[in-house]
VOBA-1610 file (N, C-alpha, C; in pm, whole numbers, padded with zeros to 5 digits, always signed):
BEGIN
Unk+11019-06246+11250Unk+10880-06253+11204Unk+10830-06112+11175Unk+10756-06097+11066Unk+10693-05970+11032Unk+10548-05994+10992Unk+10480-05890+10945Unk+10337-05904+10915Unk+10310-06004+10804Unk+10406-06029+10717Unk+10387-06127+10610Unk+10382-06270+10664Unk+10422-06287+10791Unk+10418-06418+10855Unk+10298-06433+10948Unk+10206-06338+10942Unk+10093-06334+11036Unk+09961-06332+10961Unk+09862-06403+11016Unk+09725-06396+10966Unk+09648-06290+11045Unk+09568-06213+10977Unk+09478-06119+11044Unk+09341-06183+11055Unk+09289-06193+11177Unk+09154-06244+11200Unk+09068-06127+11246Unk+08971-06090+11166Unk+08880-05980+11200Unk+08756-06040+11265Unk+08740-06015+11394Unk+08625-06067+11467Unk+08506-05975+11444Unk+08409-06025+11369Unk+08298-05939+11326Unk+08163-06005+11352Unk+08150-06062+11470Unk+08021-06121+11506Unk+07943-06029+11597Unk+07854-06087+11673Unk+07777-06007+11769Unk+07646-05958+11712Unk+07558-05917+11804Unk+07424-05873+11765Unk+07409-05722+11763Unk+07514-05648+11803Unk+07509-05502+11807Unk+07390-05451+11888Unk+07364-05517+12000Unk+07246-05481+12079Unk+07255-05340+12136Unk+07374-05297+12177Unk+07387-05162+12233Unk+07379-05055+12125Unk+07415-05091+12003Unk+07409-04995+11893Unk+07266-04980+11842Unk+07190-05089+11844Unk+07054-05084+11793Unk+07043-05114+11645Unk+07156-05130+11579Unk+07159-05171+11438Unk+07296-05233+11413Unk+07311-05298+11300Unk+07434-05371+11272Unk+07551-05273+11258Unk+07636-05268+11360Unk+07744-05170+11360Unk+07847-05196+11252Unk+07855-05320+11203Unk+07955-05352+11101Unk+07936-05272+10974Unk+07813-05228+10950Unk+07784-05158+10826Unk+07749-05011+10848Unk+07788-04959+10962Unk+07775-04815+10984Unk+07862-04739+10885Unk+07812-04634+10822Unk+07894-04561+10724Unk+07999-04473+10790Unk+08120-04479+10739Unk+08230-04394+10785Unk+08305-04345+10662Unk+08281-04220+10626Unk+08351-04157+10516Unk+08343-04241+10388Unk+08224-04282+10353Unk+08203-04348+10224Unk+08223-04499+10225Unk+08255-04556+10340Unk+08268-04702+10349Unk+08212-04747+10484Unk+08185-04875+10497Unk+08133-04925+10623Unk+08246-04944+10723Unk+08208-04953+10850Unk+08306-04976+10956Unk+08385-05103+10930Unk+08317-05209+10890Unk+08386-05336+10862Unk+08476-05324+10740Unk+08428-05258+10636Unk+08510-05240+10516Unk+08636-05160+10547Unk+08624-05061+10635Unk+08741-04981+10674Unk+08848-05070+10738Unk+08804-05160+10828Unk+08897-05249+10894Unk+08963-05343+10795Unk+08885-05400+10704Unk+08940-05492+10605Unk+09036-05421+10510Unk+09000-05300+10470Unk+09087-05226+10378Unk+09221-05194+10444Unk+09217-05146+10567Unk+09340-05114+10637Unk+09423-05240+10662Unk+09356-05350+10694Unk+09428-05475+10716Unk+09494-05524+10589Unk+09425-05512+10477Unk+09483-05554+10349Unk+09604-05469+10316Unk+09597-05341+10341Unk+09709-05252+10310Unk+09829-05276+10401Unk+09805-05334+10521Unk+09914-05355+10617Unk+10009-05466+10574Unk+09963-05559+10489Unk+10053-05660+10436Unk+10054-05793+10508Unk+09942-05834+10569Unk+09934-05965+10633Unk+09938-06076+10529Unk+09983-06195+10572Unk+09986-06309+10480Unk+09847-06339+10427Unk+09750-06340+10516Unk+09612-06365+10477Unk+09519-06301+10579Unk+09393-06287+10542Unk+09294-06228+10630Unk+09175-06322+10640Unk+09129-06344+10763Unk+09012-06426+10789Unk+08905-06338+10852Unk+08787-06340+10796Unk+08673-06265+10850Unk+08586-06364+10926Unk+08581-06349+11058Unk+08506-06442+11143Unk+08375-06378+11185Unk+08264-06439+11142Unk+08131-06385+11170Unk+08042-06494+11227Unk+07924-06454+11273Unk+07835-06550+11337Unk+07766-06642+11237Unk+07755-06599+11112Unk+07690-06679+11009Unk+07709-06617+10872Unk+07679-06692+10769Unk+07694-06641+10633Unk+07578-06549+10598Unk+07611-06438+10533Unk+07514-06344+10482Unk+07566-06290+10351Unk+07477-06249+10265Unk+07520-06203+10133Unk+07610-06080+10141Unk+07582-05988+10236Unk+07664-05868+10246Unk+07804-05901+10299Unk+07814-05998+10389Unk+07945-06040+10438Unk+08022-06114+10330Unk+07952-06198+10256Unk+08016-06271+10145Unk+08069-06174+10041Unk+07992-06070+10012Unk+08035-05971+09912Unk+08159-05897+09960Unk+08162-05860+10087Unk+08280-05792+10141Unk+08403-05883+10138Unk+08384-06009+10175Unk+08495-06104+10174Unk+08553-06117+10034Unk+08467-06122+09935Unk+08513-06132+09797Unk+08584-06005+09753Unk+08530-05888+09793Unk+08588-05761+09751Unk+08730-05743+09804Unk+08755-05787+09927Unk+08886-05766+09988Unk+08972-05892+09988Unk+08925-05996+09923Unk+09005-06117+09911Unk+09033-06185+10042Unk+08931-06196+10128Unk+08949-06257+10259Unk+08864-06383+10269Unk+08899-06468+10363Unk+08826-06592+10385Unk+08720-06570+10492Unk+08596-06603+10461Unk+08487-06590+10556Unk+08466-06722+10629Unk+08473-06718+10763Unk+08443-06836+10844Unk+08333-06799+10942Unk+08258-06900+10985Unk+08143-06874+11072Unk+08152-06959+11199Unk+08077-06916+11301Unk+08076-06984+11431Unk+08014-07123+11418Unk+08077-07221+11483Unk+08018-07355+11486Unk+07897-07358+11578Unk+07906-07287+11690Unk+07795-07276+11785Unk+07754-07130+11791Unk+07627-07098+11762Unk+07586-06957+11758Unk+07583-06892+11896Unk+07587-06759+11895Unk+07569-06676+12015Unk+07675-06702+12121Unk+07800-06721+12079Unk+07909-06744+12174Unk+08006-06626+12181Unk+07972-06516+12116Unk+08052-06396+12128Unk+08189-06407+12063Unk+08282-06320+12103Unk+08413-06317+12038Unk+08494-06444+12056Unk+08466-06524+12160Unk+08539-06650+12177Unk+08520-06740+12057Unk+08399-06743+12003Unk+08371-06825+11885Unk+08446-06774+11763Unk+08454-06640+11750Unk+08527-06583+11637Unk+08675-06619+11644Unk+08731-06617+11765Unk+08872-06652+11781Unk+08894-06799+11748Unk+08804-06887+11796Unk+08817-07029+11768Unk+08809-07057+11619Unk+08709-07000+11553Unk+08691-07024+11410Unk+08804-06963+11329Unk+08846-06842+11368Unk+08952-06775+11294Unk+09084-06848+11304Unk+09122-06891+11426Unk+09247-06963+11442Unk+09242-07099+11374Unk+09124-07158+11368Unk+09110-07285+11297Unk+09136-07273+11149Unk+09116-07153+11096Unk+09136-07130+10952Unk+09269-07064+10921Unk+09346-07026+11024Unk+09471-06952+11003Unk+09573-07038+10928Unk+09644-06974+10836Unk+09745-07043+10756Unk+09885-07025+10815Unk+09896-06946+10919Unk+10026-06918+10980Unk+10023-06957+11127Unk+10141-06969+11188Unk+10146-07008+11328Unk+10087-06902+11419Unk+10104-06776+11383Unk+10055-06666+11466Unk+09952-06584+11391Unk+09857-06532+11465Unk+09752-06449+11406Unk+09720-06332+11498Unk+09691-06219+11439Unk+09639-06105+11513Unk+09487-06112+11509Unk+09425-06116+11626Unk+09279-06110+11635Unk+09241-05966+11666Unk+09161-05908+11579Unk+09123-05768+11593Unk+08973-05753+11582Unk+08914-05682+11676Unk+08771-05652+11668Unk+08745-05561+11550Unk+08635-05587+11481Unk+08602-05509+11361Unk+08556-05369+11392Unk+08531-05338+11520Unk+08474-05207+11554Unk+08577-05111+11613Unk+08705-05126+11575Unk+08811-05034+11618Unk+08858-04954+11496Unk+08789-04847+11460Unk+08820-04778+11335Unk+08954-04705+11333Unk+09013-04680+11451Unk+09137-04601+11454Unk+09259-04686+11492Unk+09242-04816+11494Unk+09355-04904+11527Unk+09466-04886+11425Unk+09590-04881+11475Unk+09708-04865+11390Unk+09781-04999+11385Unk+09788-05059+11267Unk+09851-05189+11254Unk+10000-05186+11281Unk+10059-05069+11291Unk+10199-05060+11329Unk+10220-05111+11473Unk+10114-05111+11553Unk+10125-05161+11690Unk+10163-05309+11692Unk+10129-05382+11586Unk+10159-05525+11583Unk+10310-05549+11590Unk+10386-05456+11535Unk+10532-05475+11535Unk+10588-05477+11676Unk+10521-05412+11770Unk+10566-05416+11910Unk+10534-05550+11974Unk+10432-05621+11922Unk+10392-05749+11978Unk+10476-05865+11926Unk+10520-05856+11802Unk+10585-05969+11736Unk+10706-06024+11811Unk+10795-05941+11866Unk+10912-05997+11936Unk+10875-06080+12059Unk+10754-06062+12110Unk+10712-06136+12229Unk+10655-06273+12194Unk+10634-06298+12067Unk+10574-06425+12022Unk+10683-06530+12008Unk+10722-06587+12120Unk+10832-06683+12121Unk+10816-06781+12236Unk+10894-06888+12232Unk+10893-06986+12339Unk+10758-07053+12356Unk+10716-07068+12482Unk+10590-07135+12512Unk+10470-07043+12503Unk+10494-06917+12475Unk+10385-06818+12472Unk+10279-06855+12369Unk+10154-06848+12410Unk+10042-06874+12319Unk+09963-06748+12287Unk+09973-06649+12375Unk+09902-06523+12352Unk+09993-06408+12392Unk+10010-06312+12302Unk+10077-06187+12337Unk+09965-06085+12355Unk+09941-06050+12481Unk+09823-05972+12518Unk+09862-05829+12553Unk+09832-05733+12466Unk+09862-05593+12502Unk+09770-05544+12613Unk+09824-05461+12699Unk+09743-05398+12803Unk+09761-05247+12793Unk+09655-05176+12824Unk+09658-05031+12819Unk+09591-04977+12944Unk+09665-04903+13023Unk+09613-04847+13147Unk+09563-04956+13240Unk+09625-05075+13231Unk+09586-05187+13315Unk+09475-05273+13259Unk+09419-05234+13145Unk+09311-05309+13082Unk+09367-05405+12977Unk+09321-05530+12981Unk+09356-05626+12876Unk+09291-05582+12744Unk+09359-05611+12635Unk+09305-05586+12502Unk+09305-05718+12423Unk+09218-05815+12462Unk+09220-05947+12399Unk+09173-05947+12254Unk+09104-05840+12213Unk+09060-05832+12073Unk+09150-05739+11992Unk+09275-05732+12036Unk+09381-05667+11958Unk+09512-05736+11995Unk+09506-05869+12006Unk+09618-05948+12058Unk+09666-06050+11955Unk+09790-06097+11977Unk+09847-06205+11895Unk+09816-06339+11960Unk+09769-06435+11880Unk+09738-06570+11928Unk+09814-06673+11846Unk+09872-06770+11915Unk+09931-06881+11842Unk+09818-06973+11796Unk+09837-07035+11682Unk+09729-07109+11619Unk+09671-07218+11711Unk+09757-07284+11792Unk+09706-07393+11876Unk+09615-07344+11988Unk+09611-07213+12012Unk+09517-07161+12112Unk+09373-07177+12067Unk+09351-07194+11937Unk+09216-07210+11885Unk+09146-07332+11943Unk+09221-07440+11964Unk+09162-07562+12020Unk+09116-07539+12163Unk+09189-07458+12237Unk+09151-07427+12375Unk+09021-07348+12377Unk+09008-07252+12285Unk+08884-07174+12277Unk+08768-07264+12237Unk+08789-07353+12140Unk+08682-07442+12095Unk+08637-07534+12207Unk+08732-07587+12283Unk+08698-07677+12393Unk+08621-07602+12502Unk+08661-07480+12531Unk+08592-07401+12632Unk+08448-07373+12592Unk+08428-07339+12467Unk+08292-07312+12419Unk+08207-07438+12428Unk+08265-07553+12394Unk+08191-07679+12397Unk+08144-07714+12537Unk+08218-07673+12640Unk+08177-07704+12778Unk+08096-07590+12841Unk+08071-07482+12764Unk+07985-07375+12811Unk+08055-07251+12859Unk+08188-07244+12844Unk+08262-07123+12882Unk+08286-07037+12758Unk+08246-06909+12767Unk+08264-06820+12652Unk+08334-06690+12689Unk+08357-06668+12818Unk+08422-06545+12861Unk+08571-06551+12832Unk+08621-06446+12766Unk+08761-06445+12726Unk+08854-06452+12847Unk+08818-06382+12955Unk+08904-06382+13073Unk+08925-06521+13129Unk+08821-06604+13128Unk+08831-06741+13179Unk+08919-06825+13087Unk+08897-06814+12957Unk+08972-06896+12862Unk+09119-06857+12859Unk+09149-06730+12868Unk+09288-06685+12864Unk+09370-06742+12979Unk+09306-06771+13091Unk+09378-06826+13205Unk+09425-06970+13180Unk+09373-07032+13076Unk+09417-07167+13040Unk+09534-07165+12943Unk+09574-07049+12901Unk+09678-07036+12799Unk+09803-06972+12860Unk+09914-06987+12788Unk+10037-06922+12829Unk+10035-06780+12771Unk+10010-06684+12858Unk+09989-06546+12815Unk+10108-06461+12855Unk+10154-06380+12762Unk+10257-06281+12792Unk+10195-06142+12775Unk+10181-06071+12885Unk+10123-05937+12879Unk+10228-05836+12835Unk+10184-05741+12756Unk+10274-05636+12708Unk+10208-05500+12731Unk+10248-05428+12837Unk+10191-05295+12862Unk+10230-05199+12749Unk+10134-05123+12700Unk+10159-05025+12595Unk+10131-04885+12649Unk+10209-04789+12604Unk+10184-04648+12635Unk+10159-04577+12504Unk+10041-04599+12451Unk+10003-04542+12322Unk+09870-04469+12338Unk+09828-04405+12232Unk+09701-04334+12230Unk+09587-04431+12259Unk+09514-04407+12368Unk+09400-04492+12401Unk+09293-04489+12293Unk+09291-04382+12215Unk+09192-04373+12107Unk+09210-04478+12000Unk+09331-04538+11990Unk+09354-04642+11890Unk+09273-04767+11921Unk+09234-04785+12048Unk+09156-04901+12088Unk+09009-04865+12109Unk+08969-04753+12059Unk+08831-04704+12075Unk+08734-04797+12003Unk+08630-04843+12074Unk+08528-04931+12017Unk+08403-04853+11982Unk+08347-04879+11865Unk+08220-04818+11826Unk+08110-04917+11860Unk+08061-04908+11984Unk+07961-05002+12033Unk+07824-04941+12056Unk+07817-04808+12062Unk+07691-04740+12093Unk+07671-04623+11997Unk+07548-04573+11986Unk+07526-04453+11904Unk+07612-04335+11948Unk+07633-04321+12078Unk+07716-04211+12128Unk+07861-04227+12082Unk+07911-04350+12087Unk+08048-04376+12041Unk+08059-04352+11890Unk+07956-04385+11816Unk+07956-04363+11671Unk+07966-04214+11639Unk+07896-04131+11716Unk+07906-03986+11696Unk+08051-03939+11714Unk+08116-03987+11818Unk+08254-03947+11843Unk+08346-03996+11730Unk+08323-04118+11685Unk+08406-04172+11577Unk+08390-04088+11450Unk+08267-04049+11418Unk+08244-03966+11299Unk+08313-03832+11313Unk+08311-03775+11434Unk+08377-03648+11457Unk+08527-03657+11440Unk+08587-03762+11495Unk+08732-03779+11481Unk+08769-03805+11336Unk+08689-03886+11267Unk+08718-03916+11127Unk+08708-03791+11041Unk+08610-03704+11070Unk+08597-03579+10994Unk+08724-03496+11008Unk+08778-03493+11128Unk+08901-03416+11149Unk+09023-03481+11085Unk+09021-03612+11070Unk+09131-03680+11001Unk+09142-03634+10856Unk+09030-03590+10799Unk+09028-03549+10659Unk+09070-03403+10640Unk+09091-03331+10749Unk+09120-03188+10741Unk+09269-03161+10763Unk+09315-03052+10707Unk+09453-03011+10729Unk+09477-02976+10876Unk+09374-02923+10941Unk+09381-02890+11083Unk+09245-02920+11145Unk+09240-02986+11261Unk+09112-03023+11323Unk+09027-02902+11359Unk+08897-02925+11366Unk+08800-02822+11400Unk+08710-02875+11512Unk+08674-02788+11604Unk+08577-02819+11707Unk+08479-02703+11717Unk+08351-02732+11700Unk+08249-02627+11709Unk+08187-02627+11849Unk+08160-02507+11899Unk+08087-02490+12025Unk+07958-02418+11990Unk+07845-02481+12014Unk+07717-02425+11974Unk+07619-02430+12091Unk+07514-02350+12081Unk+07409-02346+12183Unk+07282-02293+12118Unk+07166-02328+12172Unk+07040-02286+12110Unk+07000-02143+12139Unk+07070-02077+12237Unk+07028-01942+12274Unk+07145-01865+12332Unk+07140-01734+12317Unk+07239-01647+12379Unk+07229-01659+12531Unk+07340-01637+12599Unk+07341-01646+12743Unk+07370-01785+12796Unk+07391-01882+12705Unk+07419-02019+12748Unk+07560-02031+12804Unk+07652-01951+12752Unk+07789-01955+12804Unk+07892-02009+12707Unk+07867-01991+12578Unk+07962-02042+12479Unk+08099-01977+12495Unk+08099-01845+12507Unk+08226-01773+12518Unk+08301-01814+12644Unk+08229-01826+12755Unk+08293-01868+12880Unk+08349-02009+12868Unk+08274-02097+12805Unk+08318-02235+12787Unk+08449-02238+12708Unk+08455-02162+12600Unk+08576-02157+12518Unk+08692-02094+12596Unk+08663-01989+12670Unk+08767-01925+12751Unk+08828-02023+12850Unk+08748-02112+12905Unk+08798-02210+13001Unk+08871-02325+12931Unk+08826-02357+12810Unk+08884-02471+12737Unk+09023-02438+12682Unk+09041-02317+12633Unk+09167-02280+12566Unk+09290-02301+12654Unk+09295-02250+12777Unk+09417-02270+12857Unk+09441-02415+12895Unk+09334-02493+12912Unk+09351-02634+12945Unk+09411-02710+12828Unk+09371-02675+12707Unk+09431-02736+12589Unk+09576-02689+12573Unk+09599-02562+12604Unk+09735-02508+12593Unk+09831-02583+12684Unk+09783-02623+12802Unk+09866-02700+12894Unk+09909-02833+12833Unk+09832-02881+12737Unk+09862-03008+12671Unk+09925-02987+12534Unk+09976-02866+12512Unk+10051-02838+12390Unk+09966-02809+12268Unk+09838-02778+12286Unk+09748-02752+12174Unk+09733-02602+12153Unk+09773-02556+12035Unk+09758-02415+11998Unk+09622-02397+11930Unk+09544-02302+11977Unk+09408-02285+11928Unk+09388-02151+11858Unk+09291-02150+11769Unk+09242-02025+11710Unk+09090-02031+11716Unk+09027-01918+11746Unk+08882-01914+11761Unk+08822-01832+11648Unk+08719-01885+11587Unk+08644-01813+11483Unk+08501-01799+11532Unk+08456-01677+11548Unk+08324-01650+11604Unk+08228-01606+11494Unk+08108-01659+11501Unk+08003-01617+11409Unk+07909-01523+11482Unk+07884-01407+11422Unk+07798-01307+11485Unk+07690-01266+11385Unk+07566-01299+11418Unk+07456-01272+11325Unk+07419-01125+11321Unk+07472-01044+11414Unk+07434-00903+11421Unk+07535-00811+11354Unk+07644-00867+11304Unk+07748-00783+11247Unk+07838-00729+11355Unk+07951-00671+11316Unk+08044-00619+11415Unk+08129-00510+11353Unk+08194-00432+11438Unk+08288-00329+11395Unk+08403-00330+11494Unk+08523-00359+11445Unk+08637-00372+11534Unk+08685-00238+11588Unk+08678-00134+11506Unk+08749-00012+11542Unk+08661+00092+11608Unk+08728+00176+11681Unk+08661+00288+11749Unk+08655+00408+11654Unk+08543+00478+11660Unk+08528+00595+11574Unk+08643+00693+11597Unk+08694+00746+11487Unk+08803+00843+11495Unk+08940+00782+11474Unk+08955+00651+11494Unk+09082+00586+11468Unk+09106+00576+11318Unk+09234+00563+11279Unk+09269+00564+11138Unk+09194+00458+11059Unk+09190+00333+11113Unk+09126+00226+11037Unk+08977+00252+11021Unk+08913+00309+11121Unk+08771+00343+11109Unk+08752+00452+11005Unk+08843+00545+11000Unk+08834+00652+10901Unk+08852+00597+10761Unk+08944+00499+10744Unk+08964+00438+10612Unk+08836+00364+10569Unk+08775+00295+10663Unk+08653+00222+10631Unk+08540+00319+10594Unk+08530+00426+10672Unk+08428+00526+10644Unk+08450+00592+10510Unk+08576+00602+10470Unk+08608+00664+10342Unk+08575+00574+10224Unk+08542+00446+10252Unk+08501+00356+10145Unk+08592+00239+10119Unk+08697+00221+10200Unk+08787+00107+10179Unk+08711-00024+10197Unk+08731-00119+10104Unk+08666-00250+10113Unk+08732-00339+10217Unk+08858-00314+10246Unk+08929-00394+10345Unk+09034-00306+10412Unk+09058-00334+10538Unk+09161-00262+10613Unk+09245-00365+10688Unk+09376-00358+10675Unk+09466-00449+10746Unk+09556-00368+10838Unk+09579-00424+10956Unk+09669-00361+11053Unk+09773-00463+11094Unk+09900-00423+11083Unk+10009-00511+11123Unk+10088-00445+11234Unk+10127-00525+11336Unk+10207-00474+11446Unk+10307-00581+11487Unk+10402-00550+11574Unk+10497-00652+11619Unk+10430-00770+11690Unk+10307-00749+11740Unk+10239-00855+11815Unk+10140-00935+11732Unk+10113-00893+11609Unk+10017-00966+11527Unk+09950-00874+11427Unk+09840-00921+11369Unk+09769-00841+11269Unk+09623-00880+11267Unk+09540-00793+11207Unk+09404-00833+11177Unk+09365-00772+11044Unk+09266-00837+10980Unk+09212-00789+10853Unk+09061-00779+10867Unk+09008-00662+10838Unk+08864-00647+10833Unk+08826-00616+10690Unk+08738-00700+10634Unk+08703-00685+10493Unk+08551-00693+10478Unk+08498-00604+10395Unk+08355-00606+10366Unk+08323-00719+10268Unk+08215-00791+10294Unk+08168-00894+10201Unk+08018-00881+10187Unk+07965-00922+10074Unk+07821-00913+10051Unk+07746-01028+10117Unk+07817-01138+10141Unk+07756-01253+10206Unk+07847-01302+10319Unk+07787-01374+10412Unk+07866-01432+10521Unk+07967-01529+10463Unk+08090-01519+10505Unk+08195-01607+10456Unk+08198-01738+10534Unk+08214-01847+10461Unk+08231-01976+10525Unk+08359-01973+10607Unk+08354-02035+10728Unk+08471-02025+10814Unk+08593-02095+10754Unk+08571-02186+10657Unk+08686-02249+10591Unk+08766-02144+10514Unk+08696-02045+10459Unk+08766-01937+10391Unk+08844-01851+10490Unk+08787-01833+10610Unk+08857-01756+10712Unk+08981-01830+10761Unk+08970-01962+10775Unk+09083-02041+10819Unk+09201-02026+10724Unk+09171-02014+10596Unk+09278-02005+10496Unk+09363-01881+10516Unk+09310-01779+10586Unk+09386-01656+10607Unk+09469-01657+10735Unk+09457-01764+10813Unk+09538-01776+10934Unk+09670-01843+10898Unk+09779-01794+10953Unk+09912-01842+10916Unk+09919-01994+10927Unk+09955-02065+10819Unk+09963-02212+10822Unk+10060-02260+10930Unk+10027-02376+10987Unk+10111-02444+11087Unk+10127-02365+11218Unk+10045-02262+11236Unk+10053-02186+11361Unk+09947-02230+11460Unk+09856-02317+11416Unk+09741-02356+11497Unk+09725-02508+11490Unk+09688-02569+11604Unk+09663-02713+11610Unk+09514-02746+11610Unk+09432-02649+11650Unk+09288-02672+11657Unk+09214-02541+11634Unk+09117-02543+11543Unk+09029-02429+11523Unk+08902-02453+11605Unk+08866-02357+11688Unk+08742-02363+11765Unk+08647-02260+11706Unk+08529-02304+11668Unk+08431-02212+11613Unk+08316-02197+11712Unk+08272-02075+11732Unk+08158-02046+11817Unk+08042-02006+11728Unk+07932-02075+11740Unk+07820-02046+11651Unk+07688-02058+11724Unk+07588-01995+11673Unk+07454-01998+11730Unk+07380-02118+11671Unk+07342-02212+11754Unk+07257-02324+11718Unk+07326-02431+11635Unk+07392-02394+11526Unk+07449-02494+11436Unk+07600-02481+11428Unk+07668-02594+11429Unk+07813-02595+11410Unk+07847-02691+11298Unk+07971-02733+11293Unk+08012-02835+11198Unk+08050-02960+11278Unk+08063-03069+11210Unk+08108-03193+11274Unk+08257-03183+11303Unk+08299-03204+11429Unk+08221-03235+11549Unk+08184-03110+11628Unk+08067-03116+11692Unk+08017-03003+11770Unk+07993-03044+11915Unk+08030-02956+12008Unk+07985-02965+12146Unk+07862-02877+12158Unk+07749-02937+12189Unk+07626-02859+12209Unk+07612-02825+12357Unk+07600-02695+12387Unk+07583-02650+12524Unk+07435-02621+12550Unk+07393-02644+12675Unk+07252-02622+12707Unk+07239-02575+12852Unk+07163-02467+12870Unk+07135-02417+13004Unk+06983-02399+13023Unk+06906-02468+12942Unk+06761-02459+12953Unk+06702-02333+12893Unk+06778-02262+12810Unk+06730-02137+12751Unk+06670-02156+12613Unk+06673-02275+12563Unk+06619-02303+12431Unk+06621-02453+12410Unk+06580-02494+12293Unk+06576-02637+12260Unk+06697-02669+12172Unk+06792-02746+12221Unk+06911-02779+12142Unk+06874-02857+12017Unk+06939-02825+11908Unk+06918-02897+11782Unk+07022-03008+11775Unk+06978-03131+11800Unk+07069-03245+11802Unk+07063-03315+11667Unk+07165-03293+11585Unk+07171-03362+11457Unk+07302-03440+11450Unk+07337-03488+11331Unk+07453-03575+11317Unk+07585-03504+11344Unk+07583-03371+11351Unk+07707-03298+11376Unk+07746-03293+11523Unk+07653-03322+11611Unk+07677-03311+11755Unk+07751-03435+11804Unk+07871-03416+11857Unk+07951-03527+11910Unk+07924-03550+12057Unk+07893-03444+12132Unk+07866-03455+12276Unk+07793-03331+12322Unk+07730-03341+12438Unk+07657-03228+12494Unk+07709-03196+12634Unk+07706-03069+12667Unk+07741-03022+12801Unk+07623-02939+12849Unk+07553-02990+12949Unk+07426-02930+12990Unk+07423-02906+13140Unk+07336-02818+13179Unk+07319-02787+13321Unk+07181-02836+13364Unk+07183-02946+13441Unk+07061-02989+13506Unk+06970-03082+13430Unk+07010-03126+13309Unk+06921-03220+13240Unk+06999-03298+13134Unk+06945-03412+13098Unk+07002-03493+12991Unk+06932-03457+12861Unk+07009-03442+12756Unk+06952-03392+12630Unk+06900-03504+12542Unk+06981-03607+12519Unk+06946-03711+12424Unk+07018-03838+12465Unk+06947-03949+12468Unk+07008-04074+12513Unk+07115-04124+12417Unk+07112-04077+12293Unk+07211-04122+12194Unk+07333-04031+12190Unk+07340-03934+12279Unk+07453-03841+12282Unk+07511-03840+12423Unk+07642-03849+12433Unk+07705-03837+12563Unk+07677-03697+12619Unk+07628-03690+12742Unk+07595-03562+12804Unk+07668-03549+12937Unk+07735-03436+12953Unk+07813-03409+13073Unk+07769-03275+13132Unk+07812-03250+13255Unk+07780-03123+13318Unk+07849-03009+13244Unk+07783-02897+13238Unk+07834-02782+13165Unk+07968-02734+13219Unk+07996-02764+13344Unk+08122-02721+13406Unk+08230-02830+13406Unk+08203-02942+13342Unk+08298-03054+13342Unk+08405-03031+13235Unk+08499-02944+13263Unk+08600-02907+13165Unk+08705-03017+13147Unk+08726-03100+13247Unk+08820-03211+13231Unk+08774-03304+13120Unk+08645-03336+13121Unk+08591-03421+13015Unk+08594-03348+12881Unk+08566-03220+12882Unk+08570-03143+12757Unk+08708-03151+12693Unk+08812-03142+12775Unk+08949-03151+12722Unk+08975-03289+12666Unk+08936-03395+12740Unk+08959-03530+12692Unk+08889-03555+12559Unk+08765-03511+12551Unk+08691-03529+12427Unk+08753-03450+12313Unk+08794-03328+12341Unk+08857-03246+12237Unk+08984-03313+12185Unk+09066-03364+12275Unk+09188-03432+12234Unk+09157-03554+12150Unk+09057-03631+12190Unk+09018-03748+12112Unk+08971-03708+11973Unk+08885-03606+11967Unk+08827-03566+11839Unk+08931-03507+11743Unk+09040-03454+11797Unk+09144-03400+11709Unk+09255-03502+11685Unk+09237-03625+11740Unk+09334-03731+11715Unk+09461-03718+11794Unk+09458-03642+11904Unk+09576-03627+11988Unk+09585-03746+12083Unk+09706-03792+12115Unk+09722-03906+12205Unk+09663-03880+12342Unk+09605-03984+12400Unk+09550-03980+12533Unk+09628-04080+12618Unk+09700-04030+12715Unk+09781-04116+12800Unk+09725-04117+12941Unk+09770-04214+13020Unk+09736-04218+13162Unk+09587-04230+13186Unk+09545-04187+13304Unk+09405-04204+13343Unk+09311-04126+13252Unk+09361-04024+13185Unk+09274-03945+13098Unk+09214-04027+12985Unk+09276-04139+12952Unk+09226-04216+12838Unk+09125-04321+12874Unk+09101-04349+13001Unk+09020-04465+13037Unk+08878-04455+12986Unk+08822-04338+12980Unk+08683-04324+12940Unk+08660-04370+12796Unk+08764-04374+12715Unk+08746-04412+12578Unk+08761-04562+12554Unk+08785-04636+12658Unk+08799-04780+12644Unk+08666-04852+12654Unk+08569-04792+12719Unk+08442-04861+12744Unk+08325-04771+12709Unk+08335-04701+12598Unk+08230-04606+12558Unk+08104-04680+12520
//
């Protein structure tokens, strides 16, 4: 069995109460979250795709038509993902179907290939587990399981854990990037998703460290972060923005004398490395600076900036100013106060979390206990 023998059921119901707006249509790099899932599913090569939603709407109908998928709706409203599974399996054209939540923007459909060999015998559900957590909205279901879900809903049971106990379930522990199962359920999770997606579009990921005032500890924060990332195999380069200007060389040294003599640029090469100091009439965008760093020598660029960074940014706060929280801020690290309810905020000294977030934002795998925080964001 391969993906051509499987139906994809995209579970796209729910009220998005924690998000505060319809998460299915959140913009991600020029398309909605739901459109991203449908597009990736179509490209994966499933026999057919079923979009299971709580009811018909013109925007859902338009998406279904655009991606050539079948739209089905809940028979009984407000029954959560159980209703989507029941309706989706009822419409499936194949014996087996992958049920996937529509709010997993980084799910890799290659994972399905690990599930397929387990779909045999009396098994009705191939249930992946990650770090001990069930992943019922990224699982394989045999078509006849739909009747069990429908019957459970009819008698008032809608919790997946209860219904799964009535089925023949084969659990499959996975040791994969926990970020692949990341759910965009809250505004804070959406910020992280946007940050990771921005880095997916870059040749090398970027992480900005910003603060509203000098003395907050940006340099110290970066100094502590670099060796922790290095322990995890991440090579970093730091680009610092200085609004006051700078001079690398000491008066009397050759390079300082060359600059004083009028040289527009001075380069120094040694067995241990090199630097280039060049005069410019305007501040150079850090993307131009990145281009001068040896390709493939760095896994993550860290930029230190005053007040503003690029997406994704860690905003630091020590009560010395008012942090500017805009769409570029992925998370905050503060001392003694919470900055914004829509942004994840951690203690300024919580470097373990800083490392986990950095790895997630750069798309690096998260294994073991380090990944658990991204399962229930």
